[in-house]
PABADO-807113 format. One record per residue: residue in three letters; x, y, z of N, C-alpha, C in turn. Coordinates in steps of 0.001 Angstrom, whole numbers, plus 500000, padded with zeros to 6 digits. Each point is the difference from the previous one (the first is absolute). Layout:
<sites>
ALAXYZXYZXYZ...
</sites>
This chain:
<sites>
MET916062481297422409498849500427501383499681501110499725SER498672500298500484499376500707500143500403500906501107PRO499587501421500510500284500658501254499778499587500912LYS498581499679499939499230499038500810500808498959500565ASN499880499070499302500788498780500056500991500085500943LEU500931500968499222501548500294500496499582500447501679ASN499242501138500125499622500282501675499643499026500716ALA499266498640499190499616498675501128501167499290500187SER500519499678499671501444499284499943501305500996500676ASN499703500958500241500978500750500575499583499656501873LYS498611500300500130499230499638500942500253498626500701THR499947498948499167500160498622500684501880500096499990HIS500530500525499152501834499572500448499966501067501421ASN499636500900500271500261500537501307499300499478500890PHE498603499689499924499459499150501086500869498764500079LEU500537499302499228500639498555500343501682500199500420PHE500522500837499609501491500558500045499693500911501302ASN499279500675500859500136500296501171499914498989500776LYS499216499364499638499998498365501282501519499659500018LEU500725500118499220501661499879500313500971500486500886LYS498610500682500591501300501297500735500540499419501177ASP498679499115500143499981498935501139501163499399500431ARG500807499828500519501282499681500032499910498294499899GLU498775499378500815500019498393500393499787499317498286THR498843501160499633499342499748498465500754499893499273PHE501225501143499876500946499958498965500863499076499827LYS500368499406501289500776498833500048499449499308499616ILE499103499323499969498977499156499603499642500046498723TYR499922500809499457499896500312498956501315499467498994LYS501047500345500103501197499829498966500478498673500721LYS499452499367501013500319498664499754499067499046499394PHE498849500754499716499124499122498993500051500323498883GLU501039500724499280500340500990498805500731498537499666LYS501526500337501055501075499007499668499573498276499624ASN499074499404501381499379498748499529499261499999498534LEU499090501070499716499255499184499116501011500061497913ASN500648501006500252501058500298498553499197499416498676LEU498901500487500194499369499751498199499499501086499518ASP500114499790498780500194501585498805498755499223498934GLU498914499570500216498739499511499538499247500268500625ASP498691500159499132498405500047500724499980499151501106PHE499160500337500686499271499130501009499245499988500559ILE498518498931500382499218499904500662500267499930501419VAL498717500615500865500584499680501540498370499253500355ALA500115499263500607498603499333500880500075500327501345VAL498675501105500040499617500341501040499061499459501439SER499908499170500920499203499596500722499112501132501004GLY500792501188500224499629501111500436500538499925501652GLY500674498591500080500714500410501313501436500665499964PRO500767500080501343500769501023500013501393499989499344ASP500033498151499734501151500068499068499745500343498643SER498978499649499313499726500138498666499810501436499567LEU499413500707501148499832501735500139501476500796499949ALA500467499257500413501660500730500288500756499706498556LEU499601498979499758500454499176498632499757501234498557CYS499352500283500572498761501245498584500669501100500128PHE500230500457501685500906501218500258501472499784499125LEU500231499081500383501848499839499049499787499659499043SER499366499245499637500216500090498298499380500959499182GLN499123500941500243499732501151499734501354500540499604ILE500408501188501145501580499990499896500633499657498919TYR500202498525500475501260499279499186499286500389498533SER498772499837499458499663499899498968500001501416499069ILE500068501344500518500544500797499920501034500986499621LYS501041499435501035501405500112499652500441499110499118LYS499510498477499783500421499478498570499697499987498763ASP498819501341500561498852500045498727499866498411499255ILE499123499363500465499405498604500019498489500020500434LYS499180499724498881498758500089500133499848498550501585VAL498962500396500971499213499121501065498495500046499938LYS499315498938499744499108499896500306499034499303501151TYR499100500202500417499678498930502079499055499557499406PHE499559498709500581498746499192499863499801499421501347HIS498784499830500220499324499570501098499378498862499913VAL499905498651500628499311498911499551498939499955501141ASP498600500228499723498857499714500957499540498538499637HIS500188499067501006499979499120499916498646499339500455LYS499169500788500720498276499776500691499996498954500692LEU500701500367500870500194498541500544499497500497501552ARG499837501494500368499470500290501200498583501106499250ASN498873499890501040499722501150499484499732501460499706ASN501242500507501275500229501609499318501631499775498961SER500579498936499268500736499975499159499969501178499104THR498607499946499518500027501213498615500244501743500627LYS499134499870501038500240501683501186501526499864499968GLU500847499244500556501723500207500267500547500125498713ALA499731499396498980501022500638498357499412501278499838LYS498787500321500546499346501536499111500953500934501258PHE500576499396501147500268501201500633501673500004499881VAL500653498893499679501548499619499759499605501170498361LYS499351499901499193499918500638498668500157501489500457LEU499183500784501281500077501293500424501390499624500635LEU500310499631500607501240499791501179501233500753498397LEU499900499407499112501268500215499368499770501338499236LYS498869500563499569499789501432499539500915500923501019LYS500396499989500332500859500450501282501490500536499249LEU500312498567499406501396499770499207500310501313498989PRO498664500701498925499116498963499590500513498742499347ALA499344498955499845500308498553498665498595499769500250LYS499767499563498810498633499308499595499593498530500321LEU499450499478500614500248498737500659498533499255499303VAL500751497956499073498522499856499406500084498560500804ILE498305499933499874499342499054501002500377498546499364LEU500367498998500144499578498543499169499453499375501401ASN498478499584499075499019499446500901500052498268499651TRP500319499399500646500471498475500312498087499415499786ILE499368499474498659498812499942499895499980498212499740GLY499405499505500608499631498168500243500101499397501411LYS499938498510499853499969500074501528500928499551500675LYS499195500676501630501299499969500312499920499008500970PRO501554499864500542500267498837500749499795499306501246LYS499316499282501070499841499675501101500819499865500762SER501060498931499736501380500018500428501314500158499545ASN501138500128500569501400500452499870499056501423498802ILE499425501003500663500473501566499735500823500668499473GLN500543499975500731500843501150499948500948499733499185SER500559498518499326500998499502499377498870500063498504VAL498526499961499616499827499849499064499983501033499960ALA499467501523500551499699500979499935501586500691499319ARG501504499372500683500592500622499516500470499635498461ASN500147498544499790499508499448498756499710500815498417LYS498750500656501026498751500615499175500673501428499757ARG500652500443500812500678501302500031501301500300499018TYR500544499240499764500819499764499391499718499562498394GLU499069499717500110499772499250498243499243501371499050LEU498763500615500804499894501271499912500966500941500065LEU501196500411500164500600501047500164501070499186498897ILE500148499236499980500981499534498694499198500265498414ASN498636499900499945499603499424498888500116501756499626ARG499441500843500692499784501888500276501857500153499530ALA500664499293500585501112500530499413500182499562498103LYS500244498934499934499743499283498820499308501215498714LYS499061500011500956499016501104498829500625501069499580LEU500934500682501224500227501511499906501713499445499453LYS500592499120499441500960499774499700501226500427501181ILE499555500183501678500797500163500503501112498668501093LYS500716499699499758500679498543499928500171500402502293ASN499499500905500659501081500105501146498739500559500924ILE499739499109501281499106500200500607500722500111501807LEU499573501500500406500727499554501713498793500096501059LEU500521499058500607499335499517501330500141500729501288GLY499349499624500945500591500896501129500473499018501285HIS500084499181499622500278498844501413501733500443500447HIS500401499624500922500940501196500784500578499113500759LYS501044499994500589500892498797501610498902499443500844ASP498961500937500287498918498850500839499426498756499698ASP500057500123498379498908499357499490501094498498499285LEU501084500540499776501441499141499804499957498937501284ILE500196500301500704499802499369501497499127499446500241GLU498512500502499887498860498760500454500207499209498350ASN500125500185498901500120498690499125501120499125499909PHE501141500159501014500834499252499898499605498655501011PHE499300500606501317499051498868500821498912499573499929ILE499309500702498851498516499189499855500496498962498671ARG501153500229499432500511499081498630500547498716501016ILE500590499970500871500523499232500867499250499469500652LEU498236500324500820499139498903500223499458499950498951ARG499921499870498424499713499727498891500356498462499797GLY501542500116500516500868499079499651500645499908498397SER500147501372500079500414500055498499501538500193499967GLY500065499114499182502325500390499534500494500883499860LEU501508499926499568500602501130499927499662501201499020ASN499112499594498851499794501108499351499077500701500567GLY498538499464500319499171500538500581500504501065501037ILE500713499727501370500270500520500935501115501372499582ALA501162499647498607500546501021499918499194500744499116SER499376499651499460499123500675498783499603501592499204PHE499949500154501527499241501437499967501124501580499823ASP500206499820498606500661500749499308499925501695499996LYS500464500609499908500040501864499330499385499384499037LYS500562499163498740499338499787499306499298499020498992THR499111499871499736499581498555499218499241499938498866ASN499846499236499522499595500239498307498490499139500106GLN499023500583499142498705499076500000499695500124498351GLN499878498980499201499391500315498888500569501464499344ASN501775499918499949500267501057499048500082501721500818ILE499132499636501369499963501194500543500945500108501278ASN500658501303500249501176500065501356498673500459501253LEU499915498976500930499457500344501418501219500454501143ILE499637501296499843501644500335500683499680501000501723ARG500474499113501009499725500921501270501380501063500939PRO499660500994499308501340500679500034499666501033501774LEU499368498918500952499835500545501202500655499048500944LEU500748498059499753500633499282500525500675500781501256LYS500487500862499671501463500615501283499023501253500876PHE498579500046500308499872501248499914498721498542501386SER499664500896501666499526499220500260498021500650499954LYS499130499743500726498844500599500020499727500977500815LYS500947500403500969500386501202501018500174501130498808ASN500717499489499334501015501121499038498907500494498875LEU499176499075499521498948500202498739498538500667500882LYS499942499847500905498932500773501083500301501782500369TYR501188499651500288500432501198499785499885500853499088ILE499908499797498735499871500568498551498638500392500038THR499378498526499715498476500320499808499402501157500771ILE500070499991501608499608501258500945500667501218499574LYS500955500236499662500632501096499723499050500384498226VAL499398499084499438499976500843498523498390499886500101PHE499736498668500208498532500289500060499331499710501398LYS500520500340501370499188500049500781498891498978500358ASN500067498774499471498379498803500204500873498869498546TYR499367498810500479499700499314499592499197498737499921ILE500397498443499204498058499264500197501036499267501153GLU499302499420500633500536498652501020498903498923499853ASP500963499111499077499421499203499949499323499058501284PRO498537499661500008499773499028501168500748498797500269SER500060499496498825500456498429500023501887500053500608ASN500528501143500031501242500269500931499533499182501415LYS499225500294500390499850500177501511499255498221500318ASN499218499406498889499793498931500417500392498481500408ASP500210500091500678501517498103500058499188498839499714LYS499249500232499210499220498814499406500912499613498873PHE500681501173499395501032499739499092501291499724500169LYS500838498982499413501617499553500333500041501795499644ARG500484500230499259500717501239500249500126500881501266VAL498673499923500678499704501268500932500510499355501530LYS500000498635499964500534499213500894502007499811499788ILE500103499846499375501984500369499150500091500895500712ARG498937501432499419500290501165500296500576500354501750ASN498987499718500721500380499562501486500913498971500010PHE500126499270500018501387498731499952501223501251499970ILE500129500894498851501114500616499912500114500959501069LYS499196500553500325499740501289501352500527499598500897ASN499569498607500675500879499322501025501663499343499421LEU499894500121499252501639499291499588500689500965500180GLN499646501665499573500652501135500093500195500077501491LEU498861500169500403500562500148501960500703499040500507GLU500503499055499204500761498906500596501642500288499941GLY499968500884498636501179500336499615500194499747498401LEU498624499620498874500615499644498821500857501087498719ASP500900499551500059501070501237499573499738499702498152ASN499984501672499805499611499827498744501128499663498846ASP501414500483500477500958500398499443500334498495499362LYS499554499045501666500675497999499181499209499585499304PHE498595500581500305498638499482499067500424500508498174ASP500651500848500000500069500288498760501067499681499229LEU501629499415501286500514499021499309499711498811499246THR499016499757501135499428498441499893499351499910498442ILE499542500861499970499028500147498572500748500109498647LYS501418500794500553500694499592499045500840499335499633ASN500470499225500772500203498602500063499005498674499335LEU499011500418500610499079499222499122500702499760498386LYS499626501734499653499616500293499114501388499628498324PHE500771499656501358501655499793499088499366498337499405ALA499700499842501224500073498151499497498429500045498980ASN499422500508500079498732500135498963500400499837498680GLU500971501445499938500438500554498588500536498362499372SER500929499428501252501023499000499099498661498594499545ILE498919499688500687499162498968499362499350500612498870LYS499872501613499440499705500491499238500019499732498842TYR501665500319500076500812499925498672500193498160499631PHE499466499377500670500111498510499569498626499855499695VAL498918500494500278498968499766499380499675500397498630GLN500531501235499908500131500642498667501562498992498613LYS500377499573501090500997498852499144499252498937499632ASN499537499750500652498476497901499993499260501330498770LEU499282500857500383498965500002498849500555500501498602LYS501329500882499956500520499573498578500534498616499628ASP500622499103500465500750499176499597499327498606499431ASN498781500019501032498879498885499539498359500127500182SER500223501589499646498021499888499446500529500913498442THR498725499559499301499781500533498574499131500582499821PHE499508501244499838498607500761499259499816499418498626SER498535499508499998499507499344498395499388500829499237SER500126501334499207499216500429499602499250499763499293ILE499131498336499672499069499823499556498804499941500744ASN500583499439501103498520500269500590500117500989501115LYS501139500527500131500247500784501114499892499319501715SER500705499135499959500661499477501016501288499231500393ILE500451499610500919501064499767500569500767498951500225VAL500772499529499339500573498278500482500914499883500507LEU500191499221501116500779499492500834500498498686499784ASN501601500012499909500487498516499752500138499384501157ILE500620499282500643499894499369500982501151500416501258ASN500861500750499168501407500578501358499208500825500340PHE499093500765499556498985501384500877499819499283501216PHE500042498618500343499338499978501530500763498880500548TYR501359499986499436501021499730500843500911500673500432GLN499508500802500854500396501333500289500084500260501697PRO500699500785500734499535500041501602498486500180499702GLU499582499477501454498581500583499867499569500988500187GLU500427501030500714499420501358499970500468500444498436VAL500866499865499158500319499995498785498494499590498950VAL499685499084500126498566499173499421499310500897500093PHE499672499892501398498837500562500383500272501345499441ARG500710501094499977499677501370499697499707499790498083SER500704499278499811500209500677498778498639499136499266LEU499086498866500488498998499550499062499278501065500825THR499858500150501028498909501256500016499836501384499140GLU501303500504500023500454501061498914499269499384498323VAL500099499349499542499128498956499234498853500066499520LEU499235499799501557498606500333499875499102501217500195LYS500946500435500779499396501733499573501015500769498944SER500253499496499159500335500225498711498911499701498816VAL499909498652499891499471499260499601497564500807499955GLY500116499467501056498782500396500896499492500945500233LYS501310501659499745499266500823499362499511500799501775LYS500142499701501171499892500147501167500751500744500902TYR498725501111500824500836500993500610500954498861501104TYR499618499400500211500541499662501158500257498356500266SER500995499038500352500532498755499663498966499345500558SER499998498399499667499280498799501261500014499773500699ARG499547499440500946500409499727501503501082499268500625GLY500893500050500096501323499215500365499768498296499976LYS498972499983500794499377498376500480500186499760498313LYS499065500260499530499508499344498562501187499965499241VAL500570501330500130501136499537498870501002499431500274GLY500421499605501722500915498672500231499262498841499608ARG498615499772500373499407498687499678500241499712498838LEU499772501174498944500037499852498180501484499453499711ILE501168500140500889501474500064499730500058498396500084GLU499492499644501547499984498859500108499583498732499199GLN498620500703499461499352498748498967500671499855498790ILE500770501179499572501194500215498606500761498748500545LYS500476500268501244501431499134499931499717498451500309ASN498843499716500636499874498713499840498853499242498643ASN500189501209499057499237499470498940498522499247500048SER499329500799501284498452499282500033498724501092499645TYR500491500063498636498918501535499556500453499961498747LYS498887500640498825500485499786498643499238501742499780LYS499018500077500821499646501262500031499407501154501038ILE500298501161500520499233500343500393499267501643500029THR499786500761500915499800501219499430500183500943501968LEU500448500924499436500615500973501006500339501076499705GLY499593500897501004500263500888499471499742501246498478ASN498764499762499304499639500209499157500903499136498752CYS500322499143500294500896499308499008499690498624499960ILE500782499403499027499449498434499370501404499685500136ILE500503498983500900501294499047500373500071498829499625LYS500342499468498453499872498774499582501391499512499883ARG500462498397500077500965499593499461500055499347498828VAL501314500262499065500067499272498799501285499591500161ASN499866498687500107501056499734500093501074500020500840ASN501377500314499833500606500666500899500050501283500515THR498995500422498989499872501988500288498403500178501343ILE500073501349500555498562500381500706499572501181498972ILE499254500202499282499624500807499416498762501087500623VAL500422500823500470498982501381500632499192501054499001SER498867499657499669499041500837499186498635500942500950LYS499799501115499225498966500539500801498639499273499899GLU499198499535500893498417499756500411499445501118499165HIS499015499101499033498979500819499510498848500182500286
</sites>
């Protein structure tokens, strides 16, 4: 390393580690370090809000201490007139670390309904594709404890099953890329404290105050519950118990896939024998969902109602061929063959 680069590196380290002299900041960092426990290069998804900016600061220190590489990406959805201006502002904020922020642009037709959900899926798609190109297996997301509680109530309103309600995990895997949420034990208040200390500023998403969005309505509902005595410790215990039950079901799903499905290398299809469908209802539903995702090469599974309807048709022997989730599902004698739709 040249003397010039070494000097710049020292300035960076001094700036970052001087922030840790603050007792509260140091306490939050030590908890973050313990929660993350990662020894591979990673990407940080940066929205520009207080949560993701706090994650940028914490992850930058972590990468220095562990001597691993970190890259920062922001997705400009171009759903608002000033989104590009905001993206450039976030890029400027990260120079304080200093860190280089790369902006990924969502090019293409924008949704008119279900906007937040579609935008989230597109964001993951862009980040995952970039991670694959860089051969980095880990993406850090800024979801925190408040998000966990919000997600719980949103899934209940959607009529989600146990897997949906309990699936907001610290680590999930999509397309062989780990999506890691190291901030789930931190409140938004903790993270805002860090961001103000380090960056002095952040982006305030106007949709966070627009109560036409379900998430904002849920957020306001939770505030009222907290006034009535919502206990975070008891909430954590409920989630923990739900996860125990969910893991038991996952075990039998994997057993069903192993015992009653076969991969055919000839046409890259999956063959399901009749016993695949003679398991408990939830096990069959999840097993078939996994098969459709695997064969169809889709980030997200098909709608639950459609999968449920397909299972009913298979059990009633009321069809021979159908398409769902980028897959062709057809009956051949006593087996079901699932192949990719071309």
